N, C-alpha and C positions, 0 to 999 in steps of 0.2 A: 788250315790246319793242309801237313802236306802229300803227295801222293806218295803210296809205297808202293813200287813194283819190284816182284820176282822174276828174275832170267831161270829158263829152268834148260841148263842143257839138251839137245836134242839123243834119244838113243844110234848107234851105233848099228852103220847098213853095209860096213866093212872093216878088214882086219887093220889095223891102221898103212898095216904098207899095199893096201890101193886105196885109199883116200886121196879123191877126185876134187878137180877143181871143178865148179860146179852139179855135181855130187846128186841127183834126189834119186836116189835107189830107195827100194825100201828097205824096213828094216831087214837086217840078217836075224839069225838063229840065236845067235850072243846078244840081238838089241833088243828082241823080244822078250828074253829069257834076261836079261836088267829089268828090264820095265815091271814084269811081275815078277819079279824079286823086290827090288825097289817102290811097290805100288803100293803096298802102307802106310809107310811112313812117308811118298807124295804124297797121301789121300789130302793134307791139309790147305792142299791147294784148292780145291772143288771149290772150294767157303770165299772166292774174291772175286770179286765183281763184277768183274770185267776180264774176261778168257783168251788170250793170241796167239796165235803160231806164227814160226815164216811160211812164206807157204807151197815147201818142199815138202814129198809124201815123208819123207823120217818123220819131221818135225808134225802132223796131223796126224800119224799115226801113233807118234808119241803121246799127245792130249790125248787121243780117241780112248787109247790102252788107258789113261790116268782119268778117267769118267769123266775130262776137262770142256770139249767139249767147245776145242778154239777155234775162236775166226781167222782164216788166214787173212795175213798184211802184206799186201805187198810192198810195205819201203823196210819190211825186214827177211827181206830174200835175203842171198850172201850176196861175199864181195862175186860183180859178171867182174872174170875173167877174163870174157872174150874171147877170143882163138884155140881155148888155156881148154879151155872147158871141157871136161872129160878124160881130159888128159894125169896121169900123175904128177904130183911136181920131179921124181928123177927123170917119166921119160919127155918132159918139155926142156929138164936141164939138160939132159943127154942130145937136145937137138938143137938150144940157147941158149948156152950156160950165159953168153955176156946180158941174153936180154931179163934172166932168172935171177944174178947180180944184180941187175941196174932197180928193177925187180923190188929187191929185201933191204936193198939199200938207199932208194931217191925215193921217201911217202907218198911222191905228186909223180914217181916214173908210171906207164898203162904200156907199158911195152906186146903185150898182150893185148887189145885195144879195148879193154874194158875199160873199169873205174880206177885210180889208183887207189892206195891206201886211205890216204889225204882225204879224196871225198864219198868213201865206206864211211869214213869214222864218223863223215859230216851230217851222212846224210843219216845212219844211223843216229843223232845225237837231236834231227831236227825230228825223226819220228817221238825220242823221249818227251822234245822240246815241246809237242805237241796233244801233248799227253792230257787228258780231260784232269781238269784235279777240282774232286770234290769234298764232303769233308771227310778226309777219316780213310778216303778211296785207297782199293786195293787193285792194281788191272796184277795177270799171271801172265808169263808171253815162254813159249816152247818154242827156244829159236836157235838157230847156227850158232857150235860153238867159236864163229868167228864174229857172228853177232854180238857175240857179250865181250872178243878179245876190244871188238869196238867200243862197244856203250861202255865198259868200260875207262877205257883213253878217253870219251870223253869229257864222264861226271867225271875221273879225277883229274882234270885237262892235265893230262900225261905228251909227252912225245909222243906224237906217230910211232916211234922204232918202240915204245913200250908194250906197240901188240903183242914183236911179237917174244915177249916175254912173259907172255902171259896163257896158259897150260888150262884152256876147259876141258875136264873130262866130261864125257856122257853120263847125263844128269847129274852134273855139279849145279851148285843151285846160287845166284847173290842177288840180295836185294838192296834197292838203293830209292834213296824215299824225297822227296823236296819235290822242285816245279821247275819249268824252262830253268835252262841259264842258274840252278839254286840244287845241284844235288854231290851224297852226301853216299857212300859204301856203307851200307851195315853191316856187320857181322852179325849172327843170331845163330844160336845151338839147335 
């Protein structure tokens, strides 16, 4: 039987204009409010046999606030942005416009000295493909929005540039089913 894996995007730790590469800040007031408001509709996630999270503070806080008691998975960390970590896209683009353009247009480019988009997608795919497949097992993972985007690219075998066309809002859910190399996206009510 196939594994069922639900990915939940963490709640927010900053406003959209202050999103920083490699951000590991705690949930902000709006993020805490979102989790509290969404808690009842997400309570069913606690029934999963395994519950994981990305190692960032906001992912752990989101999972704990929902009663998931998730185990941090280092492989679910966000893309390593090297020397750009801690800066906003706007700040980096003002200093290194050609490097940002290269990063956005070439999935193998890593001008920041961290991971390329291609490497990031493959890392997340590797984590997906090594999940234990039991008899109808269900896993939930609270992740960074970027991890959800990378997982979708991997599962759908979409070109890496598709990453830029996926919008993972805070507390959005996707469910995948399958096993190593044979994944499907499930759209549920």
